[in-house]
C-alpha positions as CSV (number, residue, x, y, z in Angstrom):
1,M,0.0,0.0,0.0
2,P,1.3,3.4,-0.8
3,L,2.3,6.1,1.7
4,Y,0.7,9.4,1.2
5,A,1.9,12.8,2.6
6,Y,-0.6,15.3,3.9
7,E,-0.5,18.8,5.3
8,C,-3.1,20.8,7.3
9,E,-3.8,24.2,5.8
10,A,-4.9,25.5,9.2
11,C,-2.0,24.5,11.4
12,Q,0.6,23.4,8.8
13,H,1.0,20.1,10.5
14,Q,2.5,17.5,8.1
15,F,1.8,13.8,8.4
16,E,1.8,10.6,6.4
17,A,-0.8,7.9,6.0
18,Q,-0.5,4.5,4.5
19,Q,-3.7,4.0,2.4
20,S,-5.0,1.9,-0.3
21,F,-5.5,3.3,-3.8
22,S,-9.2,3.1,-3.4
23,D,-9.4,4.9,0.0
24,D,-10.7,8.5,0.1
25,A,-8.2,11.2,1.0
26,I,-7.9,12.3,4.6
27,E,-9.7,15.6,5.2
28,V,-9.5,16.0,9.0
29,C,-6.1,17.0,10.6
30,P,-5.2,14.5,13.4
31,C,-3.3,17.4,15.2
32,C,-6.0,20.2,15.3
33,G,-9.1,18.4,14.2
34,E,-9.9,21.0,11.5
35,P,-11.2,19.6,8.1
36,S,-8.4,21.3,6.1
37,A,-5.9,18.5,5.4
38,R,-4.8,18.1,1.8
39,R,-2.7,15.5,0.1
40,L,0.7,16.6,-1.1
41,I,2.4,15.7,-4.3
42,T,5.7,13.9,-3.6
43,S,8.3,12.3,-5.9
44,V,8.4,8.5,-5.9
45,G,11.6,6.8,-4.8
46,I,12.1,3.9,-7.3
47,I,15.5,2.4,-8.0
48,F,16.1,0.1,-11.0
49,K,19.2,-2.1,-10.7
50,G,20.7,-4.3,-13.3
51,P,21.1,-4.3,-17.0
52,G,18.2,-3.4,-19.4
53,F,16.8,-0.5,-17.5
54,Y,18.5,2.4,-19.4
55,V,18.1,3.9,-22.8
56,T,21.6,3.0,-23.7
57,D,21.0,-0.7,-23.0
58,S,19.5,-2.6,-25.9
59,R,18.8,-6.3,-26.4
60,K,21.0,-6.4,-29.5
61,A,24.0,-5.0,-27.5
62,L,23.5,-7.3,-24.6
63,T,23.2,-10.4,-26.8
64,N,26.2,-9.4,-29.0
65,G,28.3,-8.9,-25.9
66,R,27.4,-12.3,-24.5
67,D,27.7,-14.1,-27.9
68,G,31.1,-12.4,-28.5
69,D,32.4,-13.8,-25.2
70,S,31.2,-17.3,-25.9
71,K,32.6,-17.2,-29.5
72,A,35.9,-16.0,-28.3
73,S,36.2,-18.8,-25.7
74,T,35.3,-21.5,-28.4
75,K,37.8,-20.0,-30.9
76,S,40.6,-20.2,-28.2
77,E,39.6,-23.8,-27.4
78,K,39.7,-24.8,-31.2
79,T,43.1,-23.1,-31.6
80,E,44.4,-25.0,-28.6
81,S,43.2,-28.4,-29.9
82,K,44.7,-27.7,-33.4
83,T,48.0,-26.9,-31.6
84,T,48.0,-30.1,-29.5
85,K,47.2,-32.1,-32.7
86,A,50.1,-30.4,-34.6
87,E,52.6,-31.1,-31.7
88,K,51.6,-34.8,-31.7
């Protein structure tokens, strides 16, 4: 459930309330009891971590990077096996 910030216009008391999306806004201030509380607009604190959340990340770049690593390892393995065969 989201946490909403409120401020009373009568006494400037600020408070927070955890409410459901479907709940009505609180109108009565818990401090002074006046029906002058209003909901404040606040920024949302969301943090996205990991690859794929930014504009510069693209699926093509991510798959090319992963494929390039696996191709490089198989190429080095093939080179090593050819070298060992030539030595024998």
